[in-house]
C-alpha positions in Angstrom: 0.4 0.0 0.1 3.1 2.7 0.9 4.3 1.9 -2.1 1.3 2.4 -4.2 0.2 5.2 -2.6 4.6 7.0 -2.9 4.5 6.1 -6.3 1.3 7.6 -7.2 2.8 10.8 -5.7 0.3 10.6 -2.5 3.2 10.8 -0.2 6.3 12.3 0.7 7.2 11.4 4.1 6.8 8.6 7.0 6.6 10.1 10.4 8.3 7.7 13.6 5.4 7.8 16.2 6.5 8.7 19.6 6.1 5.1 21.2 9.0 4.1 18.7 11.1 7.2 19.7 11.1 7.4 23.2 12.5 4.1 23.0 15.4 4.3 20.5 18.2 3.3 20.4 17.9 1.5 23.1 14.9 -1.1 22.8 16.2 -3.6 20.1 12.2 -3.7 18.9 12.7 0.2 18.0 16.0 -0.1 16.5 14.9 -2.6 14.4 11.3 -0.9 13.0 12.9 1.9 12.7 16.3 0.8 11.2 14.1 -1.1 8.9 10.9 2.1 8.3 14.3 4.1 7.6 16.3 1.8 4.7 12.9 1.4 3.4 11.6 5.0 3.6 15.0 5.8 1.9 14.4 3.4 -0.5 11.8 5.0 -2.2 12.9 8.6 -2.6 11.0 9.0 0.6 11.2 11.8 4.2 10.9 10.4 7.3 10.2 12.3 10.5 11.5 11.4 13.8 9.8 12.8 16.3 9.8 12.9 20.2 13.1 13.6 20.0 14.0 14.2 23.8 18.7 13.9 23.3 21.7 13.8 21.7 21.8 10.6 21.6 18.7 9.5 19.9 19.3 12.4 17.3 22.6 10.7 16.5 21.1 7.7 16.7 18.7 8.5 14.0 21.2 10.5 11.7 23.2 7.4 11.5 20.1 5.1 10.8 18.8 7.1 8.1 16.1 9.2 9.3 15.9 12.8 7.6 14.7 14.5 10.0 13.5 14.9 13.4 11.8 16.7 16.4 11.2 16.8 19.8 12.1 19.2 22.9 15.4 18.3 22.7 14.9 21.2 19.7 12.4 23.4 21.1 9.5 22.9 23.3 5.9 24.1 22.2 5.8 27.8 22.3 3.6 30.7 21.0 3.4 31.2 17.3 4.9 35.1 18.1 7.5 33.8 20.5 8.4 31.1 17.7 8.7 34.2 14.3 11.0 35.5 17.2 13.0 32.8 16.9 13.2 32.3 13.5 14.1 36.2 13.0 17.1 35.7 15.1 18.1 33.1 13.4 17.7 34.0 9.8 19.7 37.9 10.6 
């Protein structure tokens, strides 16, 4: 199904849920699933997004596994839009 959707251009990314990422890379099961999904997505030319990334160890392991994008508290906690825009403005000047 994912292959068909990808070939038809209906999906561009696979998002990895918090339940997988919280145990990564320590959990053998989480590591097996994340690494398999990353390999599959990369071969299909799909972007991968890992949710709930909370530490540098996860960032480095996910990058090594081939995950293309990460998001989570490691980078920023949730914030109001105006605060986010201010941070973006500061980082691009």
